[in-house]
C-alpha positions, 0 to 999 in steps of 0.5 A: 695840467691842461684843464685847470690852473693852479696857483698859490696865494699865501696859505691858499691854493686857488684852483681855476677851471680853465676850459672857457671855450666850452664854459669849463665843462668837465671831461674825464681829464678835468676830473683827474686833474682836480683830484690830483690838485686836491690831493696835493693840497691835502698833503701840503702843510703850507696850504690851509684853504682851497678855492675853486673858481672858473675862467670866463663866463662860467664856473662850470657848465656841467659834464662835457656831454659830447664826451659822455655820449661816448660812454653811453654804450658801455656795459652797465657795470663800467658805467656804474664804476665810472659814476662811483669814481665821480662820487669819490670826488664828492667824498674827497671834498667833504673829507678834505683836511683843508677848508674848501671855498667855492667862488661861483662866477657865472653859469653853474650847471650840474657838476658845477652845482654839485662841487659847490654843494660839497664845498664848505663855503659858497660865494657867488658873483652877482651874475652867477646862475645855478641849475640842476638839469638832470631831468631834462637830460634823462639823468638822475641826480648824483654826487651828493645832490640829494644829501646836500641840497635839501639841507641847504635850501629846505626839502620843498625848494630842493624838490622844486629845483630838482624836478623843474630844472629851473635856473635860479640867479645869484640873488635867489641862491643867496635868499634860499641859503644855497650861497652864504655871500653875494658880491659884485662880480668884480669883487668876487676874487678879492672877497674870496681871497680875503675870506680865505686869508681869514680862515687861514689865519685862524687856529687850524685845530678848531677849523679842522674840527668844526669842518668835520663836526658841521657835517656830522651834526646834521644827523645827530640829536641835541645830546649827541651834538653836545657830546661832539662839542665836548670832544672838540673842546677838549681836543682844542684844550690839548692843542698848542693852538689854544695856548698860542691863542690865549697868550696872544690875546693876553700879550695884545699881539696877533696869534701865530698858529702852527697847528699840532 
């Protein structure tokens, strides 16, 4: 791969955007490599968590506008198909069988924010910044922004960020719920891997079901959520994970989960 670095840390696959000379801006090649890496992680039983992060001063400065300019003259149907292909990346993240942790280091604009929004957990280094600049580039928000952003930060704050294109810092992102943890820059890699290890050490059946359910419950009323909980609980009751978890507790040892 030319635009990404991929390495394994135990049960965690770390995917690093690696075009620091352009602040990790995404070109078509970057998208293709990210899809390939995510598909490999999905198919690898040894991988339980995927971490996304960037090299250098940025997580990602957004779409590579120089390359995008070459597509603007294409027929509308070609542009529409290209946009749909990019949106498939959002669906790949949300439907991915493994937990996705986004470790935002430095600048995050456009697709950088979109990838964070579609991840399961977002951690930011103290120098991280976030901006959705579509209104200043003549674009319309895409890749699930209109779905995820108001659910994380609230409708009013989401409209504010989308219409102004304001850049917010990591402290503001933490205060509004855009990220769940804020750490010193130097501690971001270690904190992220420690969290990944925690998730990887947990029982894979409930982890998988919780990831699925937490997306579904946004659209459900209380009785429907209770039904989802019953379904998930019985799936766990029928799994080897619960047997191992209960036995490990009774025997005062660490659980070793294999999954179903």
